[in-house]
Each structure stands twice: as C-alpha cells, then as structure tokens.
N, C-alpha and C positions, 0 to 999 in steps of 0.2 A: 468305407462310407462314414463310419463314426469319426475318423480322423478328418475327413473333409468337412463334416458339420462343425467340428470343434474349430477347425481353421477358419471357416466362414464366420463363426461367432466371434472369434478374436478380431477378424478384419472389421466386422461391424462395430465392435467395441472401440477399436482404435479410431475408426472413422468418427464415431460420436465424440470421443475425447478430443479429436482434432477440431471438430465443429465447436465444441464448448470453448476450447482454447482460443479459437479465432474470434468468437463472439466476445469473450472476456477481454482479450487484449485489444480488440478494436475499441471497445468502450473505454478501457483504461487509458489508451493512448489519446483518443480524440476528445475525451470529456464530452461526448455527444454534441460537439460543435456549438455549445452554448444554448441549445434549445431549452425552452422552458414553457410553463403553462401559466397564463395570466388568470387573475381573478380566482385563485384557488380557494375553496372553502376551508375554513379553520376547523381543526379537530378540537375536541375537548380533551385537554391533557392536564394531569396533575403535576404541578411544578413545585419542587422544593427549592427555596432560594433565600438569600440573605434579606434581612429587613433593611430599611432605608439607611439607618445609622451604620450598621455593620458593613453594608456594601460600600459606603463612602470611606470607612476606615481602611478597607482593603483596595481602594483605588477604583471602585466601580460606581457608575451612576445607576441609581435605582430605576429611574425612568428608562435609561438605556437598556437595563436588563429586561424591563417590560417589553421593549421593542424587539429584543432578541427572541424572547419566548413567544410573542405574538407571531413573528415570522416563522419560527420553527413549527408552530401549530398548523401552518399551511403546507408544510412539507410532509413527506412520508418517512421522516426521521423516526427511528425506533428507540434510540438512546442518545442523550446529549448531556454532557457533563463539563462544568467549569470548576477547576480547583485552583485556588490562589492561597499562598502562604499555608498550604497543607489543609485548607478548609474548603468545603463545598460551597461555592458561590451560588450555583444554580444547577439543577438537574431535573431530568424527567426520564421516564421509561424504566424498563427492568434492567438495572445496571449490572446484574449478575448473569444475564443471559448471553451466552456466546453467539456471535455471528461471524460469518466468513469475513475476514479483513482484506482478502485479495492481495493487492500489491504491497500492503504494509508488511507483508512477510519479508520483504527485502531489508527493511530496517531491523527486523529480528535477526536476520542473518548477519548483518553488520555488527550487532551487539554480541553475537556468539564469537565472532572473530576478535572483537575487542576484549572479551572475557578470556579467550584462549591466550592472547598476547600477554595478559596480566598473569595468567596461571603458569604458562610455559611457552614462551615465544619461540623456542627452538623447534617445536612441533609444526609450526605454521609460519615459516619465514615469508614475509610479504614480498621480498625482492626475488624469491625463487621463481624460476620460469616454469611454465607448464611442462616443458621437457624434463626439467629437473624433478618435478613433482610426479612425473609419470602419467600425465593427463593428456589424452588425445580424444578423438571422437569417432563414431561410426554411425551409419554406413559411409559417410563422407569424412575421410580423415583430415586432420589439420595439416597445413603446409609447414615446412621448416621455419619460415618466418613467423607464422602464427604461434608456433610452439615456443617462441621467445617471449610471448606475453607473460607477464608476472601476475601473481595473485593480487598485488596492489593495483595493477591495471584493471583487473576484473572488478575489484572493489570500487574503483573510481569510474567505472563504465567507459574506459578508454582502451579496450583491447583492440578496437578496430576490426574485429572479426565478424564478418557477415556470413553466418552459418545457420542452417535450419535449426530450430529449437522448439522444444515443447512449450506450450502456452504462449506462442508468439505469432499466431496467425495474422492478427490485425496490425502487427507492427511492420510488416514487410515493406510497405511503401516508404515509410519514414526511415527505416534502416537503410534501404537501398539509396535513398536520397542523401543520407549522411555519409554512408560508408562506401557506396558504389559496389562494384563486383570484382574489383582487383584487390590485391593485397595492400594493406595499410601498415605503416610502421607502428608497432605497438606503442601506445601512450600518446599518440598524436591527434586522435579524433574521438570526440565524445558522441555516444549514442545511447539512448534508452533501449537497451538490448537484452532481452531475456536470456539469450545464450550466455552472456557474461554471468548472470546471476545463477543460472542453473549449473554452469560449470564451476562457479565458486562454491556452490553447495557440495558438488562432488569433491572439490579440493578439500573443503572442511572435513567432510566425512571420511575421506581417505587418509588425511593427515592425522586426524584424532582417533580414528577407528571407532567413532561414535556417530550414531544417526542423529539427525536434527532434533527429533522429538525428545530423546533422552537427554541430549546436551542442554536443550532449552529448559527442560524441566528441572534438572539438577543444578544448573549453573546460573539460570536467570529467574525462572518462575518461583522456585522455592526460596531463594535468598531475598527476593523483593517482597515476598508474602502474598503471591497470587493465590486466590481462594477458589477460582472457578476453572482454572486450567488443569488439564491432564493430558497425557501423551496421546490419547486418542484424538485430540483436537488437531493433530498434525497428520496430513495425508500427502500423497505424492500424485502429481499430474505428469504423465509420461507419454512420449510418442517415439518408440524405438525406431520407427521408420524414418525419423528425422534426425534424432540425436540420442546418444546413450545417457545424457544428463537430464535429471528430473527436476521438476519444480516442487519445492516443499511448501504446501499450502497450510494456512493456520485458521482456526476459529478462536475468538477471544471475546470476553465480556468487556464492557466499558470500564468497570472497576479495575480489572487487571491491566487493561491498556493504560489507564491513568497511573497505575503503579510502575509500569514500564517507563512511561514518560517521566515520572518523578525521579527515576534512576538517572536519566539524562539531565534533568533539571539540577540534580545534585552532583554533577560531574562524575558519574559512575560509581557513586557510593550509596549504599542503602543501609541505614542505621549505622552500625560501627563496622560494616563489612565493605571493603573495596571490591567491586565486581569487574569493572572495566579498567583497562590499562591506563596509566597516568597520561593525561593529555588527549585521550581518545575522543572525548566529546568535543573538545575544541577544534579538532581537525575538520569537523563537519563544515564549520563556517570559516575556517582558515585555509583549507586546501580543497576548495570546491571549483567546479567548472561552470562558467556561464553557458547556458544551454541554447541561447538564441530565442527562447520563448519569453513572453511577457507574463506579468502577474505573479501568481503563486508558484510557478514552476520556472522561475528565472535562473536559478542556480541548482546544482546537484552535487552533493558532497558525501561520500561514504554511505551511499544508498539512502540519503535523506534529501528532501527538497528544501530550497531556500527561496523565500519570497523576494520579489523585487522591492527595492526601497520605497517605491511609490505606492505600495499597497497600504501604507500606514502602520503596518506591523513594525515593532521596534527592531533595530539592528540586533543580530544574534539569534533571531527566531529561525527555527527549522521545523519541518513537519514531515510526517509519513502519510501516504495517500493510497487509496485503493478504489476499485470499481464502485460506483454509486456514491462517490465522495465520502467513503470511509476516511476518517481523518484522525490523526493524533498530532496535535500542535504543542510544541515546547517553546515557551516564551520566557526566557530567563529574565529579561528586563522587567517583567511583571510578576516574576516568581509564580508562573501560571502554566497549567497543563489543561488543554481542551480536547475533549473526545467527541466525535460525531460518528454515529453508526446508522446504517439503513439496511435492513434485511433485503437482499436482492433475489431471494428464492422465487417469489411470485412473479417478479418482473422477468426473470430468465425463462420461466415456464411459458411466457407469451413471446418473448423475443426470439428464443432459439428456433421454434417452429417456423417463424417468418423467414429466417435466413436459411434454414435447413430444408424445410418442406416446400416453401414457396419461392425460394431462390432470391429473396430480396437482398439488396446491399444493406450493410449494417445501419448506415445513416437513414436510409429509406424506412427500414423496419422500426427504428426508434422514433422517427417522425410520425409514423402511423400510430404508434402507441400513445405518443404525447397528444396528438390531435384527437384521438378517441376519448381521452380524459378531459378534453375541452368541451365535449358535447354536453349539453345541459342535463340530459337524462343520466349521463355517466358520472358526473362530478361527485355525486353523493354515494357512489358505489364503494364497497369496502376496498376494492383494489385501488381505485383512483385516489382515495383518501389516505389509505394506510400503506400501500405497497408499491406505488408507482416509483419510477426512477427519479432520484434527486438530481436535478440538472446542475451543470457547472455554474450557470448564471444564478440559480437560486442559492448555491453554496457561496458564490462570491458575494452575494448580497448579505448572507449571514455573517461572513467575515467582516464586511464593511460596518455592519451593526455592532459587532464585537469591538471593532476599533473605536467607533463613536462612543460606545459605552465606557471607554477608558479616557476619553478626552473631555 
C-alpha cells in the first residue's frame, strides 16, 4: 500500500510538471497572440536616469527616455535597465532581485558551449554526432538517422527531430507543422524545439562531466562579476515519461543579466579575461537561420533571436527572450545592453488553474485574464497593476519607443 501511494504521488507530481511545461511553452511560443490591455493605469515608479545633457552625449533623447518610462509605468514590468557605454542610462525596480528568466536559459547554454570551446574544444566537438557522443533517448529511442544529428545541429535548432520533450507541451502544433512526423535529414529544417535544447544540455553535461549550475557559476558568473547568482538559481524541469533529457531553468537579477549581456557586447571578453571562443559571438548574426516569423523573432542563431531589419533596431542586434517578455537585448551598434523582467509568479497562479482545473485552452485562459484586468473595478488592483502578463504588443511598443529615443 505504501508503494502504491508513493507511486501515485509521483504520477501526480509528473502530471503537474507536464501541465506547467505545457502552459509555459504555450505562452513562450505564441507570445499570447499579441493580446493587450488598453488604457492601463500608470504606476508610481522611481526611475534613475541620465539628465538631458548626459543622455544626448550617449546617443539618447531625453524626451524619448521620458516616453519609454511613461510606457513602462503602465506595464507590470518589475525591473528595467538600459546600459550604454558601460553607464546606466535609465533603470527602475529592484535590479538585484532574481526572477525566472524562462527561455533565456537557452542563451546561457550557448554561452557555456562557447566557453568550453575556448577552454578545451576537444571535450565538446560540435561536429560529433549523437551516436558518437553516446546520446539517445527513452522511452522512445532515436532512429539511426536521428542519431546522425550533430551537437552543432542542436545548437542551431536544425536537428529535424520531432520527439516528445520536457517543457515542450505548447510547442507540439508548431513543431508538427515544421517537422512533420517522418524523419528529416539532420541540418535541413529549423524549428524552435525544446527537445534540441534539452538534449544539448545532456550533451554538455555528459561531455564535460559537469552540471549546468556548477559550470555556469565557475566559468560565466564568477568571471563576469555576477553578484546575485548562486548555483541554487538553477533547477531542472523533467518529464521521464516523455524523454530522459531535462530542461535546466535559471533565475537571475537584472544586474547579472546586464553583465552577461556585456560579455557578448565585448566579444566574449570580460575585463582582461577571454571567456568565449574567438569568433563565437559573431556566429550569432553570421550563421543564423531565417525563421519565417516577422518582427523580433525573424532570425535565430546559436540560441539567440535576431530582429527583422524593419524593426528599426540596428544591424548586428541580437536578443534572448523568455515567458512574459523577459528580455536581454545586445545592441553593438549602440554599445548598449537592455534588460526587461516581469515576475510571472502571480500570473501563473491564475493561469494554470484555468487550463488545468477548468480545461480552458491556453489562449482562452489568457484572454479571460486580460479581459478581467480591463474591468473598471479591477484595473487598480495589485494584480492588474503589478503582476499581470506583459503582452507581446505592449513589449513591441516598448521596443519602438526605445528605437525612437535613439533617432
């Protein structure tokens, strides 16, 4: 009886994990279909920013910065930071408080691979196949063709492998559309596919005999001077009923995200220490794939997104993105790093029961929550002002104001 209860508890736990994964990846993939809330009330926020003269000296319009922060005050953004030429152009929120960064984790994984290639490329040859690396999967094994996928294919999101994965529930429709259900020749089809990223995590940990938390702490966080990160900020999301490969999730503060971005702004060098392999940063914008999407997710290279030229962001810009429009933007042409964070905890407390207990589709549940915050009596509630979901449309407007403030 005790064993049966334990087994039942494990099943319940795995079911909940799968539900969370489905919700998260649905939102990450769809960007909630551009839904937003009009006439949002402004919050009172304390902003630190350049004065008129200093802003102009560093390429920013003072009036444009005003417009940015007025807009941010209507969002549920928890931390926002612009750094240009190594100086804080503008910021608000608790910049030292870590939040879940969701899919930004993938850019951290890319950095770890770039660091390993600098330290000892022989441990992690990118051209090695999964077969050569001893990587398979269970309970559904890979085919012989799929095992010819290389580590570089995973890094470039072109494995072509349509396989069940942890933290991938809401991606199924898009993956099926892009990859189909038959085998694909590795390297020929791009898809935003969490199986690739989870398998790449296994590849890294197996090849280096080091877990993600330890490697990131020793080889990235400490060298760039992160002050708020520790190894407990990394956790795993797993679903062994689907795949043996786990998703390594991160929490990070705005200040530490900015330091990570500065590493890329400086071509993989921090202070007098070279951290990433020579030319690694350049590969993001030189060896990328056009995704077929418009706007900010037009291209994808080495687990970073590349904006479409029409967005107004300068050539060479790349960015990392996560649920709730967590964002780390690296803009070399402006010598600028931008961080945007929004705590998704309270939103998920409302969203998950709608899709789990009430059986709503993800978009339907999100629309209900957004409409609820449009109600007059609800607009001034703490949740609707401080914790609601930052929509894609709202985030796109923020980016347009940032662009305008530079022109």
